C-alpha positions in Angstrom: -16.1 -18.4 -10.4 -12.6 -16.9 -11.1 -10.3 -18.1 -13.9 -6.9 -19.6 -13.2 -5.4 -16.3 -14.6 -7.1 -14.2 -11.9 -3.8 -14.1 -9.9 -2.1 -12.4 -12.9 -4.3 -9.3 -12.6 -3.7 -8.5 -8.9 -0.7 -7.8 -6.8 0.1 -7.4 -3.1 0.9 -4.0 -1.7 2.9 -3.9 1.6 3.1 -0.7 3.6 6.5 -0.4 5.3 5.9 2.6 7.5 3.5 5.4 8.3 -0.1 4.9 9.7 -0.6 1.7 7.7 2.8 0.1 8.7 2.7 -3.7 8.5 -0.6 -3.9 6.6 -1.0 -5.4 3.1 -3.6 -4.8 0.5 -4.6 -6.7 -2.7 -4.7 -4.3 -5.6 -5.5 -4.6 -9.4 -2.7 -4.3 -12.0 -3.5 -1.6 -14.6 -2.3 -2.6 -18.1 -0.3 -5.4 -16.5 1.6 -3.0 -14.2 1.4 -2.0 -10.6 1.1 1.6 -9.4 4.3 3.4 -8.5 2.3 5.7 -6.2 -0.9 4.9 -4.4 -3.3 6.6 -2.0 -5.1 4.9 0.8 -8.1 6.3 2.8 -8.0 5.2 6.5 -9.6 6.2 9.8 -6.9 7.2 12.3 -8.1 8.3 15.7 -11.7 8.4 14.5 -11.0 10.7 11.5 -10.7 9.7 7.9 -7.4 10.7 6.4 -5.8 10.3 2.9 -2.3 8.8 2.9 0.1 8.6 0.0 2.7 5.9 -0.5 5.5 5.5 -3.1 7.0 2.3 -4.4 10.3 1.2 -2.9 10.7 -2.1 -4.7 8.9 -5.1 -6.2 9.5 -8.8 -6.5 7.7 -12.0 -7.4 6.4 -14.0 -4.4 5.0 -17.4 -5.4 4.0 -16.2 -8.8 2.4 -13.0 -7.6 3.8 -9.5 -7.8 4.6 -8.1 -4.3 5.3 -4.3 -4.1 6.6 -2.5 -1.0 5.6 1.1 -0.4 7.0 3.9 1.8 4.8 6.6 3.4 5.0 10.1 1.9 4.2 12.3 4.9 4.6 15.6 3.0 1.7 14.8 0.6 -0.5 12.9 3.2 -3.0 14.2 5.7 -1.5 14.7 9.1 -1.9 12.1 11.7 -0.7 11.5 15.3 2.0 8.8 15.5 1.6 6.2 18.2 5.4 6.1 18.6 6.8 7.6 21.7 9.3 10.4 21.3 11.9 11.5 23.8 
């Protein structure tokens, strides 16, 4: 059973772009703060890759911290974009 304060130790991470665009993740606050930079391991095209994301902004959504992150392509493993280029 979780305590009523359980919501105060987690936050929602939203990925704005990159290979995880549009996805969200529930993450744990460390010392009451969210991470300014996070890494995510994901399978893209059948290969596991490490992706880095940096904080863009944060806000409170219905009493829970909600942080948006932007993809850092320079520090991340390469991946093939599904976007068409001209």
